[in-house]
N, C-alpha and C positions, 0 to 999 in steps of 0.2 A: 521566451518561449515554454509552450503549453506540450504533454503530453496525456495521451492517452490509453487505457488500458481497459479491456473487459477479462474480468475471470471468473470463474466458479470453485467451491471446494467443492470435491466430492464428499459425499453421507460415509466414503470407504475410508475418507482422510484417517492416520491412526493418531492423532491429536482429538476425535471426537467421542470414543467412548467415556463415560462420566462426565461429557463437560452437554449439555445435561440430562441422563438417563432419561426416558419418555417425552426430552422434548429439546432435542440438541442443537446446540449453539457454537458459531463457529468462535472459537475464543479470540481475544482483539491481537494479539502478537501474530498472529496469522497473517489477519487483517493486514497489519505492520509490515511483516512478510511482505505483501505482494507489493506495498506502497513502493518498498526497498527494491522488490526484483521489477518494479516501471523505473522507475532511475535506473538501474543496471543494464535495462533493456536497449535505453538511451546513451549512456554512457561508457558500460563496457564493466564487467565484473569486478574492473578496478576502482571499485567508488566504493569511499571509505563513509560510513556516517560516523558521523563527529559527534551530535545531539538529536533531540527531539523535543523543542522548543513546548510546545504546545500539541496536547493531542486529548483530544474530547473522545469517546466511546458513545454517540445515541443512542444509538439503535441496534439490537439484537440482530444477527445475520445467521441466517437460516442455511443448513448446508445445501448448495444443489444454486442456492437465487443469483443470478446475473452480476456482478458486484464491478460497477462502472469506476474506475480508478483515474480523478484528474487530477495531476501534479502542473504547478504553473510556476516556475521558477523565477525567484524575485530579485537574485544577485547568484555569485558565480558560487556559493556555497552555502545559500539557502532557498526554499522552495516549498509552497504552501500545497496542502494536497485536501481533496474533498472525495469522499468513498461514498455512491450511494446505491439501494436500488429502486429502479424509478425515479420518484420523484423524492424517496428515503432518503434522508441522509443517517451513514450508518456508524461514519470517520470523518476527523478534520480536524487540523491541524497542519504544524511545519515541521519540518525537515532539514537538520545542516550536513554537510557532506563535503567531502575534499575528495581532487582528484589528483594521482599523480602528473606530475609535471610533466610525461609524455602522453597522457590519454588524450583521447579527443571522442566526440558524439560520433558514434557508430548511426545514427539516424538524422537527417534534418528536422 
């Protein structure tokens, strides 16, 4: 099962001042937060992240750029993700998670 979402971190985000003056870059932790939010949009807010076995931040994300997040579920507790701006990969890796026993996907 795959999930896709397009997001943009605005230039007014509170994490951007000082990161970096004169050339703002979206911090990698915000990119990862959007990956997690993409999973939560599918499974619900009860989703718990249990690990990040691999994360590679390969290109800076500028404020306002449309970031496309693709998530492919590998099994019931692991998913691979890729974050791109156009054809440029910003981040990729895998994420582990678990759901409470009564959790069900919100979207099909």
